[in-house]
C-alpha positions as CSV (number, residue, x, y, z in Angstrom):
1,M,18.2,-22.8,-8.8
2,N,17.8,-22.3,-5.1
3,D,14.3,-22.5,-3.3
4,V,13.2,-18.9,-2.6
5,Q,12.1,-19.8,0.9
6,G,15.0,-22.3,1.5
7,D,17.7,-22.1,4.1
8,V,20.3,-20.4,1.7
9,D,21.5,-17.1,3.1
10,I,21.7,-14.1,0.7
11,K,25.1,-12.5,0.7
12,M,25.9,-9.2,-1.1
13,K,28.1,-6.4,-1.0
14,L,26.2,-3.2,-1.2
15,T,27.1,0.5,-1.9
16,I,24.8,3.3,-0.7
17,A,25.7,6.2,-2.9
18,R,25.1,9.6,-1.4
19,D,23.9,11.0,-4.6
20,E,21.4,8.1,-5.3
21,T,19.8,7.8,-2.0
22,P,20.8,10.8,0.1
23,E,18.5,10.2,3.1
24,L,19.4,6.6,3.3
25,H,23.1,7.4,3.1
26,I,22.8,10.0,5.9
27,A,20.8,7.7,8.2
28,L,23.3,4.9,7.8
29,A,26.4,7.0,7.9
30,A,25.4,8.2,11.3
31,I,25.9,4.7,12.6
32,N,29.6,4.2,13.4
33,E,29.4,0.4,14.1
34,P,29.3,-1.7,10.9
35,R,27.1,-4.5,12.5
36,R,24.6,-1.9,14.0
37,R,24.6,-0.3,10.5
38,T,23.8,-3.7,8.8
39,R,21.0,-4.4,11.4
40,R,19.4,-1.0,10.6
41,L,19.6,-1.5,6.8
42,K,18.0,-5.0,7.3
43,D,15.4,-3.3,9.6
44,L,14.6,-0.6,7.1
45,A,14.3,-3.1,4.2
46,A,11.9,-5.3,6.1
47,K,9.8,-2.3,7.1
48,G,9.8,-1.1,3.4
49,L,8.7,-4.5,2.2
50,L,5.8,-4.5,4.7
51,W,4.8,-1.0,3.7
52,E,5.0,-1.9,0.0
53,R,2.8,-4.9,0.6
54,S,0.3,-3.1,2.6
55,N,-0.1,-0.3,0.2
56,R,-0.8,-2.8,-2.6
57,T,-3.4,-4.4,-0.3
58,L,-4.9,-1.1,0.6
59,A,-5.2,0.0,-3.1
60,A,-6.9,-3.4,-4.0
61,V,-9.3,-3.0,-1.2
62,S,-10.1,0.5,-2.1
63,A,-10.6,-0.2,-5.8
64,N,-12.8,-3.1,-4.9
65,G,-14.7,-1.0,-2.3
66,A,-15.2,1.7,-4.8
67,Q,-16.5,-0.6,-7.4
68,A,-19.0,-2.2,-4.8
69,M,-20.2,1.3,-4.0
70,V,-20.7,2.0,-7.6
71,D,-22.5,-1.3,-8.2
72,S,-24.7,-0.8,-5.1
73,L,-25.8,2.7,-6.3
74,E,-26.6,1.3,-9.8
75,T,-28.7,-1.3,-8.2
76,M,-30.6,1.1,-5.9
77,N,-31.2,3.5,-8.9
78,R,-32.7,0.7,-11.1
79,G,-35.9,0.7,-9.2
80,V,-36.2,4.5,-8.9
81,T,-38.5,5.8,-11.7
82,D,-40.3,8.6,-9.9
83,S,-39.0,12.3,-10.1
84,V,-37.8,14.0,-7.1
85,G,-40.8,16.4,-7.4
86,S,-43.3,13.7,-7.4
87,M,-41.7,12.0,-4.4
88,L,-42.0,15.3,-2.5
89,E,-45.7,15.4,-3.1
90,W,-47.5,13.9,-0.1
91,G,-50.5,12.9,-2.1
92,G,-54.2,13.5,-1.2
93,G,-54.6,16.6,-3.4
């Protein structure tokens, strides 16, 4: 078994089918030079991986942030026992 982060290159033969990924097929087919096309595919894959990771991070932060907000509101509400009406009375009456 190879080390995932080792110095082993990954070689693969890949078919981009027009009916499976039409937008990717169109973008890559527009590049005539095979090496440029390969570079573009690698670039798109790297950007897609970054996007996927950032979305997971944002989702986790959002979920944690939402829970923190709920916890904060619940903590604030525990000490409130007066009704809104009684809070609006200025006293002295």
